[in-house]
N, C-alpha and C positions, 0 to 999 in steps of 0.2 A: 395612888394607883401605880401598879407595877409598870415600868417602862417596857414596851414590847415593840417588835417590828410592825410596820404598817400592815393592817388586815390580818394580823395574827392575834388571836384571843389568848388571854392568860389560861383560861380553862373552859372546856365544854363539858357539860353534865348531860349524860345520856340517860333519859328516863325521868319521868315526873311523878313518881310515887313519893311516899314519905321521905325516903332517903334522898331522892333527887331534889325535892323542894327544900329539905333541910340544908343540903350542900349548897344550893343556890342562895339561901338566906345567909349562910356564913361567908360565901364568896362575896356577896354584896357588902356585908359588914366589913370584910377585909379590903374593900375598894378594888377588887379584882375585875378585870374586863372579862366578864363571864357570860355564857349563853347556856340555857337549858333547852334541850330538844326532846319533846314528848310526842308520841304518835297520836294521842287523843287528849281528852280533857285531863288536866292535872289531878292526880289522886291515885292513879294505879288501882290496886286491889281495894283501896278504901271505898271506891265507887261501887264495888260489888259486895260491900259489907254493911249490913243494916245497922247493927249496934256494936259500939266499941265500949268495953267495960274494963279494959286493962291498960289504959293510957293515963299516966299520972296527971292529976289535976282535973280529970273528967270522970266522975263516977259512971256516967253513961252519956255517950254522944253518938249521933248517927255518923256513919262512915263518910257520906258525901259532905256533911257539915264540917267534919274535921279536915277533909281535903280542901274545902274552900278556905277555912281559916289558915291552913298551912300555906296555901298559894298566896293569899292576901298578905300574910306575914313576909313571905319571900319577896313579893313585889314591893313592899314597903321599903325594903333595903336595896331596891334597885335591880332585882332579878329580872332578866329578859327571857320570856318563854317563846319558843317557836314550835308550831305544830307540824311535825314531819316524822318520818321513820328513818333512823340511821341504818344503812345497809352494811357499811364497812368502816372499821377504824384501822388505820395503817400507820405505823411509825416511819418517819422519814429518816434519811441518813443524817440530817442535821439535828436530829433529836426532837423535832416538832412532830405533830400528828396531823394526818389528813383524814377527814371524815366525809363520806359521800352519803347521800340520802335517796330515798325512793322518788322524791320530787325533782331529782336531778341537781340538787344543790351540793356545793363543795365548801367545806370549812377547814380552817387550819388553826391549831391551838398548840400552845406549849405543853399543856397537860390535859388529861381527860379523866373524869370520874364516871365510871360506868355503874349505873344503878338501874339497869334495864329489867330486873326481875326475872320472871320465867313465864312459860306457856303451859297451860293445863295439859297433863298427859292424857292420851287417848287409850281406850281399851283395845282398839284395833280389831274389833269383831264385826261380822256382817250386820248391817243395819244401822251401825253407829253413824256413819257418814250420811246414809240415805235419809235418816230421820233427824238429823241435826236441825234444830229449829222447828221440828214437828213432833216434839216429845222428848228429844234428847237435848240436854242442857248441861252447861258447866258452871252455871251461876244461878243459885237459888234466889238471891235478891232480885236479879234481873227478871227472872221468868216465873217465879213462884206464883204470882197472882193470876197467871193464866191457867192454873190447874186447880181451881176451886172445886172442892168435893171429890177430887180424883184420888185414886190409890196410886201412890208413887213409890219408886225405888231409889235409894241412894246407894251408890257403889263406892266402897272404901271403908277404912277403919281408923283413920287419923282424926286429928282435931277438926279439920275442915269438913270432913264427911259427917261427923256426929253433930257438929254445930249447925251445919246447913240442914240436916234432917230435922233437928229441933225447930229451926225456923220454918221449914215447910209445913209443919203440923198446923200452923195457923190458917193454912189454905186447904190442905189435903184432908180427906177423911181418914186416911191411914198412910203411914210411911214405913216401908221396909228398909232396914239397913242391911245390905248384902255384903258379906265379908268373906274372903277366901280362907280365913283362919277362924279359930274359936275364941280368940281374944282380940281386943282392940288395942291400937297404939295411942288412942286419944287420951287426954289428961283425965285423971280420976273424977274431977269435978264435972266435966262434960259427959263422961260415961254415966255418972250418977243421975244427971239431969235427964239424959235420954232414957235410962232404965225406969225413971219415975214418970215418964210421959206415957199416958195410956194409948196414945195414937201411934207409938213407935213399937215395931216388932223387929227383932234381930233374926237374920237368916245366916246361920253359921256355915263355914266350910263349903261355900258355894262360889263358883266363878262363872262369869257370864260367857256363854258360848255364842249367843246371837241376840240381837234385838229385833223382834218381829212385829210387823204392823201392816197397815193398809194405807191407802192414800190419805185418810183422815188423820193418821198418826199412829203412835205406838200402841200395841195391844198386849203384848206379853214379852217376858224374857225367857230365853232358853238357858237353863243353868246346868252346870255339871258339878257333882259333889267331888271336892278335892281329896276326899278320903276313900270313898267307895267307887268313884267314877260313874255313878248313876246319874241319869239325866232327868230333869224335872222342868216344869214351866211355872212361871209366876205371872199372874195377870196384873198388869199395871197400865196406867194411862200416861206415864211419864217416867223418864230416867234421868237422874242427876248424877254426874260422874265426878268424883273427887278422889283421884288416886295419885295425887302429887303433881309437881311441876318440873319442867325441864328448864334449867337456867338459860337465859338468852345470851350466852357468852359466845355464840358462834359469829357474832358481828366483829369480833377481834380477829383481824387477818393474820397477825403474827403469832408464833407459838408462845404460849404462856403456861405457867405451872397451874395444874388443876387436879381435882380428884377424879376417880373413875366415873362419876356422874356428870362431870363437866363443870362443877362448881369451882370458882376461881380461888386459888390460894393467895393470900396476902400476908404481908408482915404486920407488925403492930401499928404501923402508920397507915394501913389500908393500901399500901403500894403493892402492886402485882410484881411478878418477876420481870416485867418490862418497865424500866425506869420512866417515871412520868405518867404512867397509867395506873390509876387507882380504882378500887372497886368498893362498893358499899351496898348493904342490904341483902336481899334474898338470893342473889346469884353468887354470894361469897361463901366459902366453907366456914361453917360455924355450928355451934350446938343447937341453937334455936333461931327461928325466923319470926320475929314479932316487930310491931311498929317501933317499940322502944329500942330494939337492937338495931333497926334500920337507921333511925335518926342518930343513934350513938356512933355507928360506923361513919355516917355522913359528916358528923361534926369533926371526927378525927381526920377523915380524908380531906375536908376543906382546909383545915388548919395545916395539915401536912403539905398540901399543895402550896400554900403561902411560903412555907419554909423551903420547899423544893425550888420555887421560883427565885427566892432570894439567893439561895446557894448557886443556882445556875447563872444568875446575873453576876454574882461575885466572881465565879469561875471564868465567865466570859471577859470580865474586866481585867482579870489577872493575865489572861491569855492574849489580850489585845496588844 
């Protein structure tokens, strides 16, 4: 185990999705004094994904099951999990990091690996907030079963939107995919699956102006044509919104290099522009955001942390 100052951890991992749990596993294997802080149950978006079919070694596995296996694996190597929400990560003048949480806890570590993922983007239209939990949802796996035999709308055109629309057809009588363009961004395989599903219908070149309902829930969408500007309505009993995520990088108090969307720029070792601060998974700038890329990032980050700590210890010994 790396020698540290009293009460100073070697590394704190922020976020307990696939990247966080993988980083915790490697930190444990490296005999680091590590802590993983996750605001909910370990698993992150895995808990909102019914079936995983693109993770090597598992032709098909339920998201929550894979999350449990990853958490068990990390704990086997000594990973410690704490349930809390990190509010702020701040670098100290001595090079360590201070972390504060919503539960009023304070932690100090030599390094931090941020794997905090992102938050679902909102449409920002009238009715969205009012009917959240009453017909408006951002998680098909969580809420789909509440809409049996309903007509539903999925908003978006990426992989998540098309995949979740396909999932919802097991409950709904019909699912509209409403997209502001006339082509999808989703992968060809997912597009083909949706096009072959008789319960799915595409609504092209339409943007949501408002979500309209009554005390019992959502009744219809008010749409505007993005080409002609004409207004129409679409009768639905529920709306599932999948228009992307915003990276949860705002918890980093110091300035760091990022892209225009707020995704964190790292080097090949997953280190950010702040020495000792590493990032892995969905909140990092990269081509694709999959479970496989998340755990790859985390593997690199955890091993890089070991090397960073060794070099820091060596530099401190030379300067002593």
